[in-house]
N, C-alpha and C positions, 0 to 999 in steps of 0.2 A: 907030594906036597911042595917040595922044592921046585919041581917043574912048574907047578901051578903058580907059585909066587914069581918065578922068573917070567912066566908068560904074562902075568898081570903087570909086572914092572915093564915088560916090553911094550905092552899096549899103552901104558901110562906115558912112557917115553915118547912113543909115536904120537900120542895125542898132544903132548906138550910141544913136540916139534911142529905139528900141524898148526897149533894155535900161534906159535911164534912166527911161523911163516906167514900166516894170515895177518897178524898184527904188523909184521914188517911190510906186507903188501899194502895194508890200509895206511900205515904211516907214510909209506912211499907215495901213495896216491894223494894223501893230504899235503905232504911237502910239495908235491908237483903242482897241486892246485894253488897253494900259497905262493909258490914261485911264479905261477902264471899271474896271480893277482898282483904280485909285487914286481912285475916286469919293468924293465926300463922303458920310459916313454918312447913311442915310436914315431911321433910327429911333433912338429913345432907347436901346434895348437895345444897338445897335451902338456907340453913343457910349460906353456904360458897360462895354464888354468889359474884364474884369479877372480877377485871381485871387481876388477877394473871396469868391465863393461857396465855394471850396475852403477858404479860411482860416476862414470862419465855421463850416465843418464840422469842420475838424481842430484849430484852435487851442484850443478848450475842453478837449481831452484832453491838452494839453501843460502840464506843471506846472513851477514853479520849486522848486529844492531848495536849502535852506540847511543847512549842517552846522556843528557846533561841537565842538571837542575841547580838553581841558585838557592843556597841555604843562607839565611840571615841569622846572625847571632849577635847577642849584646855583650858588652864588655864586662857587665857586672850582673850576678844573679839576683841582686836586690832591685834592679830597675823596674821590674814588673810588679814589685810589691807595693800595694796601694799606700801602706803606712810610710814606707821609705820615700815614695814619690811625693807624698803630701808634705812631709816635714823637711825633706832634704832636697827637694826639687828633683827634677828628674829626667830629663829626657836626654837621650844620647843617640848618636847616629849608629844604627846597627851595622855591624861588619858583615861583609858578604864573602862567601867562598863557593867555589864550584865543585859539585859532586858529580863524578862520572861513573857510569857503570856500563856493562856490556852483556850481550846475550846473542841469541840467534833467532832466526825466523824462517818460514817456509813460504815461498810464492805458490799460491793456489789458483790464481786467475791471471791471464795474460794482460789484463788491464791494470795490474799492479797491486792486487789484493794479497796481503801477507798475514800469516798467522804467527803469533808468538805467545809467550806467557804474559799474563797480567803483571806478575811481579817484576818482569824485565823492564817495563815502561812505567810502572806506577810512580806518580809524582814527577815525571820528567817534564822539563820545560822545552827541551829540544830532543828530537829523535832522528837519528841519521841511519840510513840503511845503505850498507855497502854490498854490492852484488859480487858474484863469483868472478866477474870480469873486471872488478875494481871500480866500476862506476858507482857513484854515490848520489843518493837522493834524500831530501828531507821528507819525512813521513807524517801523515796526519792520522789521528786515531778515529776509527769508525765506531768501534764499540769496545768496552772493557767489561769483563765479567769476573769479578773477584771470586764468585762461588765456584767456578770451574777452573780458575787461574788461566783464563784465555783472553787474548786481546786480538782485535782485527785492525790492521793498519792498511793504508793505501799510499802508494807512491805514483807519481806521474812519469811513466817510462818514456824515454826518448831514445831514438836510435834503434838499435837491434831489438827484435822482439824478445820478451822474457820467457825463460824456461819455467815450466810449472811441474808440480808433482801431483799425480792422480792419487785418489784415495783408494786404499785397499778395502776389501770387504771385511767387516769385523769377524764374520764367521770363518774367514780364511786363516785366521791367526791361531796357532796352536803352540802349546808348550813344547820346546825343543826346536822350533823354527829358527833358522839362521836370520840374523838381522844386523843392520849397520846403523850406527849412530853418527850423524853428521852435524857438526856445529863448530863453534869458535871457543874452545876451552882455554881459559886463562888469557884470552885475547891474543893468543899466538898466531891466529889465522885459522882458516877452515881446516878441519881435521876429520879423519874418518876412523872409527873403531868398529870392531866386529865382535859378535857374541851370539847368544841365543835368547829366545824368550824363556825366561826362567820360571815365570808364573803368570797367571791371569787373575783378574778380579781382586787385586789387592785393595783392601778398603781401610785398613788401620794405619794410614800413612798421612802425616802432616795434619794441617788444619783446614784443608779445602772442604767445602760443604758437599761437593759431589765427588766422592772418592771411589774409583773403580779402575785402578791403574794396571798397566802392563808392566811387569818387572823384567828387567834384562840385566845380563852381566856384561854387556858391551860397555866399555869404559865411558862414563859420563861424568864430567867435571864442571865446576863453576864456569859459566860462559856457554855451556851446552844448552842451557835453559831456552826453550822455544825452538830448538833445532829438531831435525827430522829423525825418526826411527823408521828405517826403510826395510822392506822385505826383499826376498830374493827375486821378486818380479819387478823390482824397481819402483814399487808404489809405496805411498805413505801408510805406515802402520799406526803411528802415534806421534805425539809431540812430547819430546823429552822435557820433564818438568822439575824433577828433584832427585836427590841421591840420599842414601843412608850412609852417613859418614861421621866419625868422631874427629877426624883430622881435617876435613874440608876437601879431601881428595877422594878419588874413586876407590871404593872397597868392593866393587863388583856387584853392587845392588843399586840399580837405577830404576826410575819410574817414569812412565810415559802415559799421557792422556790418550785413550783410544780414539780412533778416527770417528767413531759414532758420536761422541760428545763434541769433537771438533766440528763435524759436519753440522750438528744441531746449532752451535753458536754461530758458525759461518752463515748459515741460511737466515738466521735471525738478523744478523748484521746487514746482509745484502737486501733483505726484504723491507722491514719497517724500522730497522735500526735499534730495536730493543728486544730483550729476551723476556718472554712471557711464559713462565713455567706453570704447569697445571698443579692444582691443589688436590691432595688425596684425602686428607681429613681423618687420619688414623695414626696412632703411634703403637709401638711394640718393642719387643726385645728379641735378640737372637736365641734360637732354641739350642741351648747347650746340651751336653751329654746328660747332665742331671735333669734338665727339663724334659729332654726326650724320654728318659726313663720313666718320669712321672706321668707322661702322656701316653706311654705304651708304644713309643716309636722305637724302631730297631737301630736308629742312628740319629745323631744331631743334624739339624738342617731346617731352614725356614725361619719365619719370623712369627712369634706369638703375639697376637694383637691384644693390647691391654686397655685401649681407650679409643672410642670412635666419636668424633665431633658430631653433634646433632645436625641433621640435614646437610651433611657433607656428601661429596660424591661416594665415599666409602659407605656411609650410612644408607644412602638411597640405593646403592648397589647390593645391599644385603650383608655386608661384612659386620661381624659381631665380635665383641670382646671374647677371647677364648679361641677364636679361629686361628689356625696356623697357615700363613701364606707360604706356599711351597714354590710357586713360580709366577712370573709375570710375562705374558705373551710367549710362553715356552722357555723363558730364561730362568734357570734355577736361582733361588734366593737363599742366601746363607746368613745374612745379617741386615741390620737396619740401613746401613750405608748402601748396600746393593739394592734394597727396596727403594730408597730415595733416588738412586741413580736412574733406575729404569722408569720410575714414575716421572722423573725430571726430563726424560727424553720424549715423553708423550706429547701429543699435540692438543692444545686447548680446543674443545669442540669435538675431539675424537673419542675413541674408546680404547680401553685396555682390558685384557682378560686375565683374571686371577685364578690360579689353581689353589684351592683352599681345602684344608682338612679340619673337621670338627668332630673329635672323638673318632668313631669308626666311619663317619660319613665323609665322602670326598665330593666336592662340588666345584662347579665352574661359575664364577661371577663376572658379569660385565659391568665395568665401571665407566661412566661417562665423565670425561675429564673437563674441568672448568677452572676458572681463575678463583683464587681465594677472595672472599668478600671482605670489604673494608667497612665493617659495621661494628662500632661507630667510626666515623671519620677520624683520622689520626690527630688533627687539630694541634699541630706542633706549636708550642707556646713558650715564651720566655716570661717567667713569673715576675711581677712587679709588686712593689709595696714595701712597707716598713716591717719586714719580718725576716727570719733567718733564711728563708727559701728564695729571697730576692736574687734575680739574675740566674736562676736555675732553669734549664730547658726541659720541658716535659711533653708527653704526648699520650693519646689514647691507644691502647692495644686493641688489635683486631686480628683475625687470622691472616690477612694480607700483610699487615705491618709486622706482625710477629715473625712471619716467614722471611721478610726482608732483614729483620734484626737478628734472626737465628735463635729466637727464644721459643719457649714452649707455646704452642698454639692455644693451649687450654688456659694459659694465664690471661686474666682480665684485669682491667683497671688502668691506672695512670703510671707510666714508666718514666724514670729519670733518664734523659738522654745525655745531658752534659751539665756540669757544674762549673760555672765561670769562676775565674780567679777572684773576681770582685764579690762573689756570693759569700755572705756571712757563714753559711753552713760549710763552705769549703775550709774555713779556718778551724772549724770544730772537728773536721775530719770524721764525720759520722756517716754520711751517705756516699754512695758510689753510683756511677752510671749503671743502669740495669736493675736498680732497686725499684720495686713497685709499691706505691702507696696503698696501705690498707685502711688506716684511719688517721685523721688529724683532729685534735681536740675532742675525741670521742665520736666524731662523725665519720661514717663509712664513706670512702672515696671510690667512685666508679668512673668518673669522667673528669676531664680538665676543668670544665665549667663548675662542677661541684667543688673541686679543689680551690679554685679561685674564689668562689663564694665563701668558703670556710675561712680562707686566709684574709678576707676583708675584715673579719671580726677578731682575729687573734692578736694578742699582744706579743711582747718579747718573750714571755714565758709560754711555751707551747709543748703539748705532748703529741706524739705521733708514733705510728708503727709502719714498718715496711716489710715486704717479703723479699728475701735475698736467697736465691737458689733453693726455694722451698722452705726456708727457715724464717720464722717470724721474729723481727727485732723491734722491741718496744723502747722508746726513748722519751726522755723529759729534758727539754732545753730550758735553761734559765738565763734569760737575756741573750747576749751574744758571746758570752765568755765561758760558760760551763754547761755540762750536760751529764746525764747518766743514762745508760742503756742496759737492757737485759734481754 
């Protein structure tokens, strides 16, 4: 028995020794491989590996943009008050001050066409473009598009030809790709930062109508707006537009407009000088996990259609309330912003293909894209007469005008656009721009003409109701000094 135990222990010891030798051999091989991977650079080229070649290629096409505008202010806040002006007289010479701001831009055509952000030049009286080689030019605006936060400028180049940045293909961009952000942060001069593409298709960012951003951790700061996000092939991936920050500095979350939208706006500017986006004619909501479970889906995704405008492209294409839009032209859809983005990139007169699920049935719908109809015509009018709505600007709603204003296309009637300081209703502080008239003195209001007809017969005491964000507000005004609402 003892011999047997000794024999077994001997075998065990031999086995352990063999395993140890094998592990040692494997560890030795692994260390050798690591040592080979971590070898000392053997050539000057390997020592100098850097982003410098890409920067040399891309940086000359990125410009600094300086804007200036004149802001007029008055010495007293009461000088615009009609009561003050009437009884105390009133005119004063407004004081002027100069507001300056800065940003970046990208040259995309050798004839001097430059892309930047809308918010960089919005309200500017003068726009100066400083090139990489320090030449400066005054710029003219070709097109401004607040919806996408893009603007197209043009300069008249003189002397040396301009460098340009080619557009990358949208399909070439993936999460994890290395990128460079080039711009003019804080006005210190052109700077380059590096990072990766952190995410794609970010839609819940800011207030832009067409949100579908590239997220990057390359440092982007104030002044980088309108600058280039460049891939490792030296081509333009996107236009840097905003950051997520509580301090105003970079927190490693920056956003860029993809080149697909940039190219769309650029082509519009260079062709007929205006952007005509197609009308879809349907609304919906993102399919959350709760909605997905109720629909029998194994995961959230897509947009659940809740309303289809009669005789719209979506309606004629066969889309129905209850359908779930899964993709557009092969691009997956996860929320309403993604839906709006891809529809917005479509061409009026062209077609788009929807992949749709309804219950257990999956279908493909062809939607013929067209412009939104303006029926009735907007008829923008400043109301006149001896009533509390005097000097208030109103207009008729239609799918086209609703789209411009960013309001619900299913809203109909007369919308308030602006309430002048001199309007009596401004002093009562009852109404707001965006309110939609429902009734005045018991009469339904559908058009501006109907509103004017009713106002011809009302006195200083008037009842009216408006819709505000879907809520009905009913009011009774007594003269020009008091009111009650519910």
